[in-house]
C-alpha positions as CSV (number, residue, x, y, z in Angstrom):
1,I,25.0,36.5,13.1
2,L,27.4,36.2,10.1
3,M,29.2,33.3,11.8
4,G,25.9,31.5,12.4
5,L,24.9,32.0,8.8
6,F,28.3,30.7,7.6
7,G,27.9,27.7,9.8
8,L,24.5,26.8,8.3
9,L,25.8,27.2,4.8
10,F,28.8,25.0,5.6
11,L,26.5,22.3,7.0
12,A,24.2,22.4,3.9
13,F,27.3,22.2,1.6
14,S,28.8,19.3,3.6
15,S,25.5,17.3,3.5
16,T,25.2,17.8,-0.2
17,L,28.8,16.5,-0.7
18,V,28.1,13.4,1.5
19,L,24.9,12.6,-0.4
20,H,26.6,13.1,-3.8
21,F,29.5,10.8,-2.7
22,N,27.1,8.1,-1.5
23,L,25.0,8.2,-4.7
24,S,28.1,7.9,-6.9
25,T,29.9,5.1,-4.9
26,A,27.2,3.1,-3.0
27,Q,23.9,1.4,-3.6
28,T,21.2,2.4,-6.0
29,H,18.5,4.6,-4.3
30,V,15.0,4.0,-5.5
31,T,12.6,6.2,-3.4
32,E,11.7,7.2,0.1
33,F,8.7,7.9,2.4
34,C,9.3,10.9,4.8
35,L,6.5,10.6,7.3
36,G,5.3,11.9,10.7
37,G,6.2,15.0,12.6
38,N,9.6,16.7,13.0
39,Y,12.1,16.4,15.8
40,T,14.4,19.2,17.0
41,T,18.1,19.5,17.0
42,N,19.8,18.1,20.1
43,S,16.6,16.5,21.3
44,T,16.3,13.1,23.0
45,F,14.8,11.7,19.9
46,Q,17.8,12.8,17.7
47,A,20.2,11.2,20.2
48,D,18.2,7.9,20.2
49,L,18.0,7.9,16.4
50,S,21.7,8.3,16.1
51,I,22.3,5.3,18.4
52,L,19.7,3.3,16.4
53,L,21.3,4.1,13.0
54,S,24.7,3.2,14.3
55,S,23.5,-0.2,15.5
56,M,21.9,-0.9,12.1
57,S,25.1,0.1,10.3
58,N,27.1,-2.3,12.4
59,N,24.7,-5.2,12.6
60,S,23.1,-5.2,9.2
61,T,23.6,-9.0,8.8
62,L,23.3,-11.6,11.6
63,T,25.4,-14.7,12.0
64,N,22.5,-16.9,10.6
65,N,22.6,-14.8,7.4
66,T,19.0,-13.7,7.6
67,K,19.9,-10.4,6.1
68,Y,17.5,-8.7,8.6
69,F,18.0,-6.7,11.7
70,N,15.8,-4.6,14.1
71,N,16.4,-2.6,17.2
72,T,14.6,-0.3,19.6
73,V,16.4,2.6,21.5
74,R,14.4,4.2,24.3
75,S,15.8,6.9,26.6
76,N,12.3,7.9,27.6
77,S,8.7,6.7,27.2
78,D,8.7,7.3,23.4
79,G,11.8,5.7,21.9
80,V,12.8,5.0,18.3
81,Y,12.0,1.7,16.5
82,G,13.8,0.6,13.4
83,L,14.4,-2.3,11.1
84,F,16.7,-3.1,8.2
85,Q,15.9,-5.6,5.4
86,C,18.3,-6.7,2.7
87,R,16.9,-8.2,-0.5
88,G,17.2,-11.9,-0.5
89,D,19.1,-12.2,-3.8
90,Y,22.1,-10.0,-2.7
91,T,25.2,-11.1,-0.8
92,S,26.0,-10.3,2.8
93,E,28.7,-7.9,1.7
94,D,26.1,-6.0,-0.5
95,C,23.8,-5.8,2.6
96,K,26.6,-4.3,4.7
97,K,27.3,-1.7,2.1
98,C,23.6,-0.8,1.7
99,A,23.1,-0.5,5.4
100,K,26.0,1.9,5.7
101,T,24.7,4.0,2.8
102,A,21.1,4.0,4.1
103,T,22.0,5.0,7.7
104,E,24.2,7.8,6.4
105,E,21.6,9.2,3.9
106,V,18.3,8.8,5.8
107,T,18.7,12.0,7.8
108,I,19.7,13.9,4.6
109,R,16.8,12.6,2.4
110,C,14.3,13.0,5.2
111,P,15.8,15.7,7.5
112,F,14.3,16.0,11.0
113,K,11.4,13.5,10.3
114,K,10.2,11.2,13.0
115,E,9.5,8.4,10.5
116,S,11.3,7.5,7.3
117,V,11.3,4.6,4.9
118,L,14.2,4.4,2.4
119,F,14.2,2.0,-0.6
120,Y,17.3,0.9,-2.4
121,E,17.7,-1.8,-5.0
122,E,19.6,-3.9,-2.4
123,C,17.8,-3.0,0.9
124,L,15.1,-1.2,2.9
125,L,15.6,0.9,6.0
126,H,12.6,2.0,8.2
127,Y,12.6,3.9,11.5
128,S,9.7,5.5,13.4
129,D,8.7,7.1,16.7
130,K,5.8,4.6,16.8
131,P,6.1,0.8,17.1
132,V,6.6,-0.7,13.6
133,I,8.3,-4.0,14.3
134,S,6.0,-7.1,13.7
135,I,3.2,-4.8,12.5
136,V,2.2,-5.1,8.8
137,Q,2.0,-1.7,7.0
138,L,0.0,-1.7,3.7
139,D,0.4,2.0,3.2
140,P,1.8,4.3,2.0
141,T,2.4,2.8,-1.4
142,V,4.5,3.9,-4.4
143,Y,4.2,2.6,-8.0
144,L,7.2,2.6,-10.4
145,V,6.4,1.8,-14.0
146,N,8.5,0.8,-17.0
147,T,7.6,3.4,-19.7
148,R,7.7,0.8,-22.6
149,N,4.5,-0.9,-23.6
150,I,3.9,-4.6,-24.3
151,S,2.7,-5.4,-27.8
152,D,0.9,-8.7,-27.2
153,T,-1.0,-8.3,-23.9
154,N,-3.3,-11.3,-24.6
155,Q,-0.2,-13.5,-24.3
156,F,1.7,-11.5,-21.7
157,T,-1.0,-10.8,-19.0
158,P,-2.0,-14.5,-18.2
159,R,1.7,-15.6,-18.1
160,L,2.6,-12.6,-15.8
161,N,-0.3,-13.5,-13.5
162,E,0.7,-17.1,-13.4
163,L,4.3,-16.1,-12.6
164,M,3.5,-13.6,-9.8
165,E,0.9,-15.9,-8.1
166,G,3.5,-18.7,-8.0
167,I,6.2,-16.4,-6.6
168,V,3.9,-15.2,-3.8
169,A,2.9,-18.7,-2.9
170,R,6.6,-19.7,-2.6
171,A,7.6,-16.6,-0.7
172,V,4.8,-17.1,1.9
173,S,4.8,-20.9,2.2
174,N,8.2,-22.3,1.3
175,S,10.7,-19.5,2.1
176,S,12.0,-18.9,5.6
177,S,13.1,-15.4,4.5
178,L,9.7,-14.5,3.0
179,F,11.4,-14.0,-0.4
180,A,11.1,-15.6,-3.8
181,V,12.0,-15.0,-7.5
182,G,10.8,-16.7,-10.7
183,E,10.8,-16.7,-14.5
184,N,8.2,-17.6,-17.1
185,Y,8.0,-17.8,-20.9
186,F,6.9,-14.8,-23.0
187,T,8.5,-14.8,-26.5
188,S,11.3,-16.6,-28.2
189,S,13.7,-13.8,-27.2
190,N,12.2,-12.5,-23.9
191,N,11.0,-14.1,-20.7
192,I,9.2,-12.5,-17.7
193,F,11.1,-12.2,-14.4
194,G,9.4,-11.5,-11.1
195,L,10.3,-10.9,-7.4
196,A,8.3,-10.8,-4.2
197,Q,9.6,-10.1,-0.6
198,C,8.2,-9.1,2.8
199,T,10.2,-7.8,5.8
200,Q,11.0,-10.7,8.1
201,D,9.3,-9.2,11.2
202,I,5.7,-9.9,10.0
203,S,3.9,-13.2,10.0
204,R,3.3,-15.4,6.9
205,T,-0.4,-14.5,7.0
206,D,0.4,-10.7,7.0
207,C,3.0,-11.3,4.3
208,G,0.4,-13.0,2.1
209,R,-2.0,-10.1,2.6
210,C,0.6,-7.5,1.7
211,L,1.9,-9.3,-1.4
212,N,-1.5,-10.2,-2.7
213,R,-2.7,-6.6,-2.4
214,S,0.4,-5.4,-4.2
215,I,-0.1,-7.9,-7.1
216,S,-3.7,-6.7,-7.4
217,Q,-2.4,-3.1,-7.7
218,L,0.1,-4.1,-10.4
219,S,-2.8,-4.6,-12.9
220,S,-4.0,-1.0,-12.3
221,C,-0.7,0.7,-12.2
222,C,1.4,-1.3,-14.7
223,N,-1.1,-2.8,-17.2
224,Q,0.4,-3.3,-20.7
225,R,3.8,-2.3,-19.5
226,E,7.1,-4.2,-19.8
227,G,7.8,-3.8,-16.1
228,G,6.6,-2.3,-12.9
229,R,6.9,-2.5,-9.1
230,V,4.8,-1.8,-6.0
231,L,6.7,-0.7,-2.9
232,K,5.2,-0.7,0.6
233,P,6.9,-0.5,4.1
234,S,6.2,-4.2,4.7
235,C,6.6,-5.7,1.2
236,I,7.7,-5.2,-2.4
237,V,6.8,-6.9,-5.7
238,R,8.4,-6.4,-9.2
239,F,8.4,-7.7,-12.7
240,E,10.4,-7.0,-15.9
241,I,11.1,-8.7,-19.2
242,Y,14.8,-8.7,-18.4
243,N,16.8,-10.4,-15.6
244,F,17.2,-7.8,-12.8
245,F,18.0,-10.4,-10.0
246,G,21.0,-10.1,-7.7
247,P,24.0,-12.4,-7.6
248,E,22.5,-14.9,-5.1
249,A,19.1,-15.4,-6.8
250,I,17.9,-19.0,-7.0
251,I,15.6,-19.2,-10.0
252,P,13.3,-22.3,-10.1
253,A,13.3,-24.3,-13.3
254,L,11.0,-23.0,-16.0
255,P,7.7,-24.9,-16.6
256,P,7.3,-26.8,-19.8
257,A,7.3,-24.6,-22.9
258,P,3.8,-24.1,-24.4
259,P,3.2,-26.3,-27.4
260,P,3.5,-24.8,-30.9
261,P,0.2,-24.0,-32.7
262,S,-1.1,-27.0,-34.7
263,T,-1.3,-26.9,-38.5
264,P,-4.5,-28.0,-40.2
265,N,-4.6,-31.2,-42.3
266,T,-5.1,-30.3,-46.0
267,N,-5.1,-33.8,-47.4
268,T,-8.8,-34.3,-47.3
269,T,-10.8,-35.7,-50.3
270,N,-13.7,-34.0,-52.1
271,G,-16.1,-36.6,-50.8
272,Q,-15.1,-36.0,-47.2
273,R,-15.5,-32.3,-47.7
274,K,-19.1,-32.8,-48.9
275,K,-20.0,-35.0,-46.0
276,S,-18.5,-32.6,-43.5
277,S,-20.4,-29.7,-45.2
278,K,-23.7,-31.5,-44.7
279,K,-22.9,-32.2,-41.0
280,I,-22.0,-28.6,-40.5
281,V,-25.4,-27.4,-41.9
282,I,-27.3,-29.9,-39.7
283,I,-25.5,-28.7,-36.6
284,V,-25.2,-25.0,-37.4
285,V,-28.8,-24.2,-38.3
286,P,-30.5,-25.3,-35.0
287,T,-27.6,-23.8,-33.1
288,V,-28.1,-20.4,-34.7
289,I,-31.8,-20.5,-33.9
290,V,-31.2,-21.3,-30.3
291,V,-28.5,-18.6,-30.0
292,V,-30.8,-15.9,-31.5
293,L,-33.5,-16.9,-29.0
294,L,-31.0,-16.7,-26.1
295,L,-29.8,-13.3,-27.3
296,L,-33.3,-11.9,-27.5
297,S,-34.0,-13.1,-23.9
298,M,-30.7,-11.6,-22.6
299,I,-31.4,-8.3,-24.3
300,T,-34.8,-8.1,-22.6
301,I,-33.3,-9.0,-19.2
302,C,-30.4,-6.5,-19.6
303,F,-32.9,-3.8,-20.5
304,C,-34.9,-4.4,-17.4
305,L,-31.8,-4.5,-15.2
306,R,-30.4,-1.4,-16.7
307,K,-33.5,0.6,-15.8
308,K,-33.3,-0.6,-12.2
309,K,-29.6,0.1,-12.1
310,G,-30.2,3.7,-13.3
311,I,-32.5,4.3,-10.4
312,D,-30.0,2.9,-7.9
313,T,-27.1,4.9,-9.4
314,V,-29.0,8.2,-8.9
315,K,-29.7,7.2,-5.3
316,N,-26.0,6.5,-4.7
317,V,-24.9,9.8,-6.2
318,D,-27.3,11.7,-4.0
319,E,-26.0,9.8,-0.9
320,I,-22.4,10.6,-1.8
321,S,-23.2,14.3,-2.5
322,S,-25.0,14.6,0.9
323,V,-22.0,13.1,2.7
324,E,-19.4,15.3,1.0
325,S,-21.4,18.3,2.2
326,L,-20.6,17.3,5.8
327,Q,-16.8,17.4,5.2
328,F,-14.9,19.9,7.5
329,N,-11.5,21.4,6.9
330,F,-8.8,20.0,9.3
331,D,-7.7,23.5,10.4
332,T,-11.2,24.3,11.4
333,V,-11.4,21.2,13.7
334,R,-7.9,21.8,15.0
335,V,-8.8,25.4,16.1
336,A,-12.1,24.2,17.5
337,T,-10.4,21.6,19.8
338,E,-7.4,24.0,20.6
339,D,-5.1,21.8,18.7
340,F,-6.5,18.6,20.3
341,C,-5.5,19.8,23.8
342,D,-5.4,17.1,26.5
343,S,-7.7,19.3,28.7
344,N,-10.4,18.9,26.0
345,K,-10.2,15.1,26.0
346,L,-13.5,13.4,26.7
347,G,-12.6,9.8,26.4
348,E,-10.5,7.1,24.8
349,G,-11.3,3.9,23.0
350,G,-9.7,1.1,21.0
351,F,-9.9,3.1,17.8
352,G,-8.9,6.6,18.9
353,L,-9.5,9.6,21.2
354,V,-12.6,11.8,21.7
355,Y,-12.1,15.6,22.2
356,K,-14.6,18.4,22.9
357,G,-14.5,21.6,20.9
358,K,-16.4,24.8,20.0
359,L,-16.9,25.9,16.4
360,S,-16.7,29.6,15.3
361,D,-20.5,29.8,15.3
362,G,-20.6,28.7,19.0
363,K,-21.7,25.1,18.5
364,D,-20.3,22.6,20.9
365,I,-18.9,19.5,19.2
366,A,-17.2,16.2,20.0
367,V,-14.5,15.0,17.7
368,K,-13.5,11.4,17.4
369,R,-9.9,11.3,16.2
370,L,-9.2,7.8,14.7
371,S,-5.9,6.2,15.5
372,R,-3.4,6.2,12.7
373,N,-2.6,2.6,13.6
374,S,-6.2,1.5,13.3
375,G,-5.5,-0.1,9.9
376,Q,-8.6,1.5,8.5
377,G,-8.1,2.7,4.9
378,I,-9.6,5.7,3.1
379,E,-12.4,3.6,1.4
380,E,-13.3,1.9,4.7
381,F,-13.5,5.3,6.4
382,K,-15.7,6.7,3.6
383,N,-18.0,3.7,3.9
384,E,-18.2,4.2,7.7
385,V,-19.1,7.9,7.2
386,L,-21.8,7.0,4.7
387,L,-23.3,4.5,7.2
388,L,-23.2,6.9,10.1
389,A,-24.8,9.7,8.0
390,K,-27.7,7.4,7.2
391,L,-28.0,6.0,10.8
392,Q,-31.0,7.5,12.6
393,H,-32.3,6.6,16.1
394,R,-33.9,8.5,18.9
395,N,-31.1,7.4,21.3
396,L,-28.2,8.2,18.9
397,V,-26.8,11.5,17.9
398,R,-26.6,11.9,14.1
399,L,-23.2,12.5,12.5
400,F,-22.6,16.3,12.2
401,G,-19.5,16.1,9.9
402,F,-16.2,14.5,9.2
403,C,-12.6,15.3,8.1
404,L,-10.3,13.4,5.9
405,E,-6.9,15.0,5.2
406,G,-3.7,13.1,4.9
407,D,-3.4,10.6,7.7
408,E,-6.1,12.4,9.8
409,K,-9.6,10.7,10.0
410,L,-12.1,12.6,12.2
411,L,-15.8,12.1,13.0
412,I,-17.7,15.1,14.3
413,Y,-20.8,15.2,16.5
414,L,-22.8,18.0,18.1
415,I,-22.7,17.9,21.9
416,C,-26.1,18.0,23.4
417,T,-25.5,20.5,26.2
418,K,-29.1,20.6,27.3
419,C,-29.6,16.8,27.4
420,K,-30.6,14.9,30.6
421,P,-28.0,12.7,32.2
422,R,-29.5,9.5,30.7
423,S,-29.4,11.2,27.2
424,V,-25.7,12.1,27.8
425,S,-24.8,8.6,28.6
426,I,-26.6,7.3,25.5
427,W,-24.8,10.0,23.5
428,F,-21.4,8.8,24.8
429,A,-22.3,5.3,23.9
430,S,-23.0,6.4,20.4
431,I,-19.6,8.1,20.2
432,S,-17.8,4.8,21.2
433,L,-19.5,3.1,18.3
C-alpha cells in the first residue's frame, strides 16, 4: 500500500514538473475545454490517444505549409479523432514547437478526458472520441476581455465593426488557409488590430457562420473595451489596440485616413448674416410646426402599441412559467431509465434515441434523448419545448416534461399503457416529431 501511494505521489510530482517546464519554455497557453466522459488507465482509448498525439507532434506541419494536420486512430469501433491548427501568422518552426507542447500538456490539463480542446497563442489542439473533423462546432465558447475601457466609443465601435467585417470577408473568400488579419485607424497614436481564423477542415460556408457568430458575440462580451477575443473549437476572432500579430502576418494597406474636421468660415459680412437669418426663420418655423405634429402622432401611436405590448408580455411570462414547471432533474430521469439502459430503448431517429422508464410515483414515461451532435442550441431547444407544451391534438400525446442540464437535452412523455394499437402507433409518430 505504501509503495502504491509513493508511486501516485511521484507521478503527480513528475506531471507538475513537466507542466511547469513547458509553461516556462514553450508556447503561451490561453485556455482549454475539458469535455466528455473519462477514459481509464491502460484502456484501448488511452493507447489510441497516445498514438494520435505522437502523430500530431511529428506531423504538425505538412510539406505544403498549410500549418494544419488531422488524423484518426481506431483500434476498435470507437476510435480517436484529432486535429491540430497553427495560427496563420506564425512560422512553421513555431508550429512545431506548439504542437510538441500541446501534445505533452493536453493529458495533464485535461486528465483522462475523452474530448479536449487546448488553445495557445500559436496553435489549437482538439481530440475527441466522436468525429470532429470537417464538422463545424460553434460551442462551447469562451470570452477573453481586455480590462481597460475605451474612452471614445462613438469613434471606436464603427471602425472596429468595419475592420472585423472586412477581415472575415477576406478569411472566408480570399484566403486558402481561412485566416486573415487587418488594421484600421482609431486615434493619432493608436490603431485597431484584428484577426480571424477557422480550422482548415471546415467549409468556407461553415467558416463564415462561425466567424460571423463570434463577431456578433464580441459586441456583448467586449463592448467599450480595448481588446477582446471569442474562442470556439472551429474558429477564433480577436481585436486589440496594439499589434499582437505573429512574425508572418501580412497586413493589408490601411484605408485612406478620415478627413480632418472642417473649420467654419468667419469672414461673412453683416448683410449676409441678416439675409441668412431671415431665411432661417422662414425655414425653421414651418419645420417646427410639422415636427410637433409628427411628435404628437408618434406619442399617440406609441401609447397604443405599449398597451398592446403589455398584454403580450404578460402572456409570454405566463407561458415561460408554465414550461419551467415541467422541468425535470437529470438524475431523476437517469434513474427512471436505469441510466439509459439499451434494454429500455424504444427507438432511434435522426435527432436522438427514445427510452422507456418508470418514475418513482409509478408513471411510465418515454424519454427522447437528443443527440449532442444535433447542432441544436439551448435557445432552439427552449423554443421547441415551448411549442410542444402548447401543442394539443387528440392524436398526439402532450409533452409531460423536459430536462436541460449541461449537454443533455431530454423530452419526456407519458406512455399510454392502456391505449389501443392504433393509438400507440400514433403516439410513436408523435415521439418522432
